[in-house]
C-alpha positions in Angstrom: 8.4 -168.9 -7.6 7.4 -169.0 -11.3 6.3 -172.2 -12.8 8.0 -173.5 -16.0 5.4 -175.3 -18.1 7.6 -176.1 -21.1 8.6 -179.4 -19.4 5.0 -180.5 -18.9 3.2 -182.5 -21.6 -0.5 -183.3 -21.2 -0.2 -182.4 -17.5 2.7 -184.9 -16.9 6.2 -183.5 -16.5 8.7 -185.2 -18.8 11.9 -186.6 -17.4 14.7 -184.0 -17.4 18.1 -185.5 -18.3 21.5 -184.0 -18.1 23.1 -183.7 -21.5 26.8 -183.6 -22.3 27.7 -184.3 -18.7 30.2 -187.0 -17.6 29.9 -187.6 -13.9 33.2 -188.9 -12.3 32.3 -188.7 -8.6 30.5 -191.1 -6.3 28.8 -188.8 -3.7 25.2 -188.0 -3.0 23.9 -184.6 -1.9 20.9 -185.0 0.4 18.5 -182.2 1.4 16.5 -182.8 4.6 13.5 -180.5 5.0 12.5 -180.8 8.6 10.2 -178.7 10.9 13.1 -177.6 13.2 15.9 -177.4 10.6 16.7 -177.5 6.9 19.9 -179.4 6.3 22.2 -180.3 3.4 24.7 -183.2 3.8 26.9 -185.3 1.6 26.6 -189.1 1.6 28.9 -191.7 0.1 27.7 -194.0 -2.7 26.3 -196.4 -0.1 24.4 -193.6 1.7 26.8 -193.2 4.6 27.3 -189.6 5.8 30.7 -188.0 4.8 32.3 -186.7 8.1 32.1 -182.9 8.3 30.0 -182.5 5.2 26.8 -181.2 6.8 25.3 -177.8 7.0 22.2 -176.8 9.0 19.8 -173.9 9.0 17.8 -173.7 12.2 14.1 -173.2 11.7 11.7 -171.9 14.4 8.0 -172.1 13.7 5.9 -169.0 14.6 3.2 -170.1 17.0 -0.1 -168.4 17.9 -2.9 -168.7 20.4 -5.4 -169.9 17.8 -3.3 -172.9 16.9 -1.1 -171.2 14.4 2.3 -172.8 13.5 3.9 -171.4 10.4 7.3 -171.4 8.7 8.6 -168.4 6.7 8.9 -169.8 3.2 11.5 -167.3 2.0 13.7 -167.7 5.1 13.4 -171.5 4.9 14.4 -171.7 1.2 17.2 -169.1 1.5 18.5 -170.9 4.6 18.6 -174.1 2.7 20.4 -172.5 -0.2 22.9 -171.1 2.3 23.6 -174.6 3.5 24.6 -175.5 -0.1 26.9 -172.4 -0.1 28.5 -173.6 3.1 29.2 -177.1 1.6 30.5 -175.4 -1.5 32.9 -173.2 0.4 34.2 -176.3 2.3 34.8 -178.2 -1.0 32.1 -180.7 -0.5 30.1 -180.1 -3.7 32.5 -181.9 -6.1 31.9 -185.4 -7.4 28.2 -185.3 -6.7 26.3 -187.8 -8.8 22.8 -187.4 -7.4 20.6 -185.0 -5.4 17.9 -186.5 -3.2 15.4 -184.9 -0.8 13.6 -186.1 2.4 10.8 -183.8 3.6 8.3 -183.4 6.3 4.8 -184.6 5.2 1.5 -182.7 5.2 2.8 -179.1 4.7 0.7 -176.7 2.5 1.2 -173.3 0.9 -1.5 -171.3 -0.9 -0.4 -169.8 -4.2 -1.8 -167.1 -6.5 -2.2 -167.2 -10.3 1.5 -166.5 -10.8 2.7 -169.2 -8.4 3.6 -166.7 -5.7 3.0 -167.7 -2.1 -0.1 -166.2 -0.5 0.6 -167.8 2.9 3.6 -169.0 4.9 4.3 -172.7 5.0 1.7 -174.4 7.2 3.3 -177.6 8.7 1.6 -180.5 10.4 1.7 -178.9 13.8 -0.7 -176.1 12.9 -4.1 -177.0 14.3 -6.3 -174.6 12.3 -8.7 -176.0 9.7 -12.5 -176.3 9.1 -14.7 -179.4 9.3 -14.9 -181.3 6.1 -18.3 -180.8 4.3 -19.4 -184.3 3.1 -22.7 -185.7 2.0 -24.8 -188.2 3.9 -23.6 -190.9 1.6 -19.9 -190.3 2.4 -18.2 -193.5 3.7 -15.1 -192.5 5.6 -14.1 -196.1 6.1 -14.0 -196.7 2.3 -12.3 -193.3 1.9 -9.6 -194.3 4.5 -9.1 -197.7 2.8 -8.5 -195.9 -0.5 -6.4 -192.9 0.6 -4.8 -194.2 3.9 -6.0 -191.0 5.6 -8.9 -189.8 7.7 -10.7 -186.4 7.4 -8.2 -184.9 9.8 -6.7 -181.4 9.9 -3.3 -182.8 8.9 -4.6 -183.3 5.4 -5.5 -181.1 2.5 -9.1 -182.3 2.5 -9.6 -180.0 5.5 -6.9 -177.4 5.0 -7.8 -176.3 1.5 -11.4 -175.5 2.4 -10.1 -173.5 5.4 -7.7 -171.6 3.2 -10.4 -170.9 0.7 -12.6 -169.5 3.4 -9.9 -166.9 4.2 -8.4 -166.0 0.8 -8.8 -167.0 -2.9 -5.8 -169.2 -3.8 -5.4 -170.4 -7.4 -3.2 -173.4 -6.5 -1.6 -175.2 -3.6 1.8 -176.9 -3.1 3.8 -178.4 -0.3 7.2 -177.2 1.0 9.2 -179.9 -0.9 7.3 -179.0 -4.1 8.4 -175.4 -3.8 12.0 -176.3 -2.9 12.1 -178.5 -6.0 10.7 -175.8 -8.1 13.2 -173.3 -6.8 16.1 -175.6 -7.8 14.7 -176.8 -11.1 12.2 -174.3 -12.3 9.5 -177.0 -12.4 6.7 -177.4 -9.9 6.0 -181.1 -9.4 5.4 -183.5 -6.6 6.2 -187.1 -5.9 3.8 -189.9 -5.2 5.3 -190.1 -1.7 4.7 -186.4 -0.9 1.2 -186.5 -2.5 0.2 -189.4 -0.3 0.8 -187.2 2.8 -1.8 -184.7 1.6 -4.6 -187.2 2.1 -5.8 -186.6 -1.5 -4.1 -189.6 -3.2 -5.7 -192.8 -4.4 -3.0 -195.1 -3.0 -3.5 -197.9 -5.5 -3.5 -195.8 -8.7 -0.9 -193.2 -7.5 -3.2 -190.4 -8.8 -5.3 -187.8 -7.1 -8.5 -189.2 -5.6 -11.7 -187.8 -7.1 -13.7 -187.9 -3.9 -10.8 -186.3 -1.9 -10.7 -183.5 -4.5 -14.4 -183.0 -4.2 -14.2 -182.8 -0.4 -11.4 -180.3 -0.7 -13.3 -178.3 -3.4 -10.5 -178.2 -6.0 -9.5 -179.9 -9.2 -6.3 -181.8 -9.8 -5.1 -178.9 -11.9 -4.8 -176.8 -8.7 -2.3 -179.3 -7.2 1.3 -180.1 -8.4 1.5 -182.8 -11.1 2.7 -186.2 -9.7 5.9 -187.5 -11.3 7.1 -191.1 -11.3 9.9 -192.2 -9.0 12.3 -192.4 -11.9 11.8 -188.8 -12.9 14.7 -186.4 -12.5 15.1 -182.7 -12.8 18.2 -180.6 -13.3 19.6 -177.5 -11.6 18.3 -174.4 -13.4 20.7 -172.1 -15.1 20.3 -169.5 -12.3 22.5 -171.6 -10.0 25.1 -172.9 -12.5 27.7 -170.3 -11.5 26.8 -170.5 -7.8 27.3 -174.3 -7.6 29.2 -175.4 -10.8 29.7 -178.9 -9.4 26.0 -179.5 -9.4 25.3 -178.6 -13.1 23.7 -181.6 -14.8 23.4 -183.6 -11.6 20.0 -185.4 -11.6 17.6 -184.1 -8.8 15.3 -186.9 -7.7 11.7 -186.4 -6.4 11.3 -186.0 -2.6 10.4 -188.8 -0.2 8.2 -188.2 2.8 10.2 -188.2 6.0 8.4 -191.1 7.6 9.0 -193.4 4.6 12.6 -192.2 4.3 13.3 -192.8 8.0 11.9 -196.3 7.7 14.0 -197.2 4.8 17.1 -195.4 6.2 16.7 -197.3 9.5 16.7 -200.6 7.6 13.0 -201.3 7.5 12.6 -201.4 3.8 10.4 -204.5 3.2 7.5 -206.3 4.9 9.7 -208.5 7.1 10.7 -205.6 9.3 8.9 -203.0 11.4 10.9 -199.8 12.1 10.3 -198.0 15.4 11.5 -194.4 15.3 11.5 -192.2 18.4 12.0 -188.5 18.0 9.8 -185.8 19.4 7.0 -188.1 18.6 7.2 -191.8 17.7 6.0 -194.2 15.0 6.0 -197.9 14.1 5.8 -198.6 10.4 6.2 -201.3 7.8 7.2 -200.8 4.2 5.6 -203.3 1.7 4.6 -203.6 -1.9 1.6 -201.5 -2.9 0.4 -204.3 -5.2 -1.8 -206.8 -3.2 -1.3 -204.7 -0.1 -3.2 -206.1 2.9 -6.5 -204.5 3.8 -5.9 -201.4 5.9 -7.2 -201.5 9.4 -9.1 -198.4 10.6 -6.6 -197.7 13.3 -3.6 -197.5 10.9 -2.6 -195.0 8.2 -0.9 -195.7 4.9 1.2 -193.6 2.6 3.4 -194.3 -0.4 7.2 -194.7 -0.4 7.6 -194.7 -4.2 6.0 -196.2 -7.3 6.0 -199.7 -6.0 5.9 -199.5 -2.2 3.7 -198.2 0.5 4.3 -197.7 4.2 1.7 -198.6 6.8 1.9 -197.6 10.5 0.7 -195.9 13.6 2.1 -192.6 15.1 2.2 -191.5 18.8 2.2 -187.9 20.1 4.2 -188.7 23.3 7.7 -189.9 23.0 10.9 -187.8 23.1 8.8 -184.8 24.1 7.6 -186.8 27.1 11.1 -187.7 28.1 12.3 -184.1 27.7 9.3 -182.6 29.6 9.7 -185.0 32.6 13.4 -184.6 33.0 12.9 -180.8 33.0 9.8 -180.7 35.3 11.3 -183.3 37.7 14.8 -181.7 37.5 16.4 -185.0 37.0 20.2 -185.0 36.9 20.2 -188.5 35.4 17.8 -188.9 32.5 18.0 -192.7 32.8 15.8 -194.5 35.5 18.3 -197.3 35.9 17.2 -198.1 39.5 13.7 -198.9 38.4 12.8 -202.4 37.1 11.4 -202.6 33.6 7.8 -203.8 33.9 7.4 -202.4 37.4 3.7 -202.1 38.2 4.1 -199.7 41.2 3.2 -196.7 39.1 1.4 -196.8 35.8 1.5 -193.8 33.5 -0.9 -193.3 30.6 1.0 -191.0 28.3 -1.8 -188.9 26.9 -0.2 -185.5 27.6 -0.4 -184.7 23.9 -3.6 -186.7 23.4 -4.0 -189.5 20.9 -3.8 -189.6 17.1 -6.9 -190.4 15.1 -9.1 -192.3 14.9 -9.1 -192.1 18.7 -10.6 -189.0 20.2 -8.6 -188.2 23.4 -7.4 -184.6 23.4 -4.2 -183.2 24.8 -4.0 -182.6 28.5 -5.2 -186.2 29.3 -2.1 -187.8 30.7 -2.6 -189.8 33.9 -0.5 -191.4 36.7 -2.0 -194.3 38.6 -0.8 -195.8 41.9 1.3 -192.9 43.3 2.6 -193.2 46.8 4.8 -191.1 49.1 7.8 -193.3 48.5 7.8 -193.0 44.7 10.7 -191.0 43.2 11.2 -188.9 40.2 12.9 -191.9 38.5 9.7 -194.0 39.2 7.6 -191.4 37.3 10.0 -191.2 34.4 10.2 -195.0 34.1 6.5 -195.4 34.3 6.1 -192.8 31.5 8.7 -194.5 29.2 7.0 -197.8 29.9 3.6 -196.4 29.0 5.0 -195.0 25.8 6.5 -198.4 25.0 3.2 -200.1 25.6 1.5 -197.6 23.2 4.0 -198.4 20.5 3.5 -202.1 21.2 -0.2 -201.7 20.4 0.7 -200.5 16.9 3.3 -203.3 16.5 0.8 -206.0 17.4 -1.6 -204.6 14.8 1.1 -204.8 12.2 2.0 -208.3 13.3 -1.6 -209.3 12.7 -1.8 -207.5 9.4 1.3 -209.3 8.0 0.5 -212.6 9.7 3.7 -213.0 11.7 5.8 -211.4 14.4 7.9 -208.8 12.6 11.6 -208.2 13.1 12.2 -204.8 14.7 14.7 -202.1 14.1 15.0 -199.0 16.4 16.1 -195.6 15.3 15.9 -191.9 16.1 17.2 -189.4 18.6 15.1 -190.8 21.4 16.5 -194.2 20.9 20.1 -192.9 20.9 19.4 -190.9 24.1 18.3 -193.7 26.5 19.8 -197.1 26.9 17.0 -197.9 29.5 14.3 -197.1 27.0 15.9 -199.3 24.3 15.9 -202.2 26.8 12.3 -201.3 27.8 11.1 -201.4 24.2 12.9 -204.7 23.6 11.2 -206.2 26.7 7.8 -204.8 25.8 8.0 -206.2 22.3 9.2 -209.5 23.7 11.6 -210.0 20.7 15.1 -209.0 19.7 15.6 -205.5 18.4 18.4 -204.0 16.3 19.4 -200.4 16.9 20.3 -198.5 13.8 23.7 -196.9 14.3 23.2 -194.3 11.6 21.7 -191.0 12.9 20.9 -189.5 9.5 18.1 -192.0 8.7 16.0 -189.5 6.7 18.8 -188.5 4.3 20.0 -192.1 4.1 16.5 -193.3 3.3 15.8 -190.7 0.6 19.0 -191.8 -1.1 18.0 -195.5 -0.8 14.6 -194.8 -2.3 15.9 -192.7 -5.2 18.8 -195.0 -6.1 17.4 -198.4 -5.2 19.7 -199.1 -2.2 18.9 -201.5 0.7 20.7 -200.2 3.8 21.3 -202.4 6.8 20.8 -201.1 10.3 24.4 -201.7 11.1 23.9 -201.5 14.9 23.8 -203.8 17.9 21.1 -206.5 18.3 19.6 -206.7 21.8 17.6 -209.6 23.1 14.9 -209.2 25.7 15.7 -210.1 29.3 13.3 -212.9 30.2 12.4 -211.5 33.6 11.8 -208.1 32.2 9.6 -209.4 29.4 7.6 -211.5 31.9 7.0 -208.5 34.1 5.8 -206.4 31.2 3.5 -209.2 30.1 2.0 -209.3 33.6 1.7 -205.5 33.6 0.0 -205.3 30.2 -3.6 -206.3 31.4 -3.4 -203.7 34.2 -2.1 -201.1 31.8 -4.9 -201.8 29.3 -7.6 -201.6 32.0 -6.2 -198.3 33.4 -5.8 -196.9 29.8 -9.5 -197.7 29.2 -10.3 -195.7 32.4 -8.2 -192.8 31.2 -10.0 -192.8 27.8 -13.3 -192.8 29.5 -12.4 -190.0 31.9 -10.9 -187.8 29.2 -13.1 -185.3 27.4 -14.0 -186.8 24.1 -13.7 -184.6 21.0 -16.7 -184.9 18.7 -14.4 -184.1 15.8 -11.2 -186.2 15.9 -9.7 -183.9 13.3 -8.8 -181.5 16.1 -6.4 -184.0 17.5 -2.6 -183.7 17.2 
């Protein structure tokens, strides 16, 4: 993918504006760059999906015994372009006024001197890296406060040294940077995507000197960071292929976690968004200026030029539900016969370990209190209750950080799949929750960030049942005590960077 440097002045890309174009439509084209699929869909002007205007390219990472997880870059990008062809064939690429992108965070591709890829896309699920080489004066707490990241294998501070130990790259880019380059001819990144590399100074929105030193590269080896208001335009190569997109502004990508938060309705510091997919997260979007001091247990990335997102992620969520329903051969994936807050069985959901800064590895899940009269539904309910209590730990940290109990919106496929789990989360949080009725929260959020929209959840509000909230409150001390036992019994990793 060749780089076009004509649009870069003093290392900063200039804004690319469409000339001589009069836009008469009111639709938004959203590109969603996920780990399991690449998708293109059309949204209305208020960021609601247009029925039937969605095309999907399935993506299957290649896994290996040494922790490999890679995506074929050529197949990924060509599949995404094929999604645009499908929308074109069905008449959905007319009246498009803006193109927005939501993308997985943390991916990396090594490039040669000509900008050609030397490696596949290495997404967040790949566990290969090397330990970061730092001096005795390195202060990881100060580093974490400044970058929002730890020295963890998710981040480029460890991935770049590992890649340099294998090959000799000239530059590095993430998947969304290369997709944007393919469409516009210019390789740039957004402050949101750059924050997911772990090399960004969050306050300044520029690459962090100490992070670059740990990675062993200069800023020139990474994509230039453009402001949120920058736009590119479709290169001449695609003018005949998609004539309706000629001159349409293409906005910088938003990291999927930030996009999902905004798309769910959690777009300011009054609201925490809880999203449940394969994994789960609880996050709050807030102004970057005068941001509260970042606790060691939480991460922080950027949404755009003015906002950050602070939160906690959890490795066991929808994957836990899917695994149990399969292993236990449950016909009904809803444990409706089990009381929320039941203390008969307590599950500590460490099957996939814990995220940093904790040091519990995968394979550490525990059930306490099993008896012969327990059923498969009891085990499922205990696991969903345990996952809910884990998310509640993050929510309580965020409550404390922002000085008040936050409003809560729920979103994601896991939320849609289980009414019992929604009720359990509501009881565990001991406050009302609003379920986002829009499934396309990433695309919706990317459009909202790019165009300054403030989408409402639009779903039902559920109040906690008093008896259920009381049972969970009584269960919480026992859960915390048993969780501490599980942490103590689990093998502790000396290097938390190996955690999922």
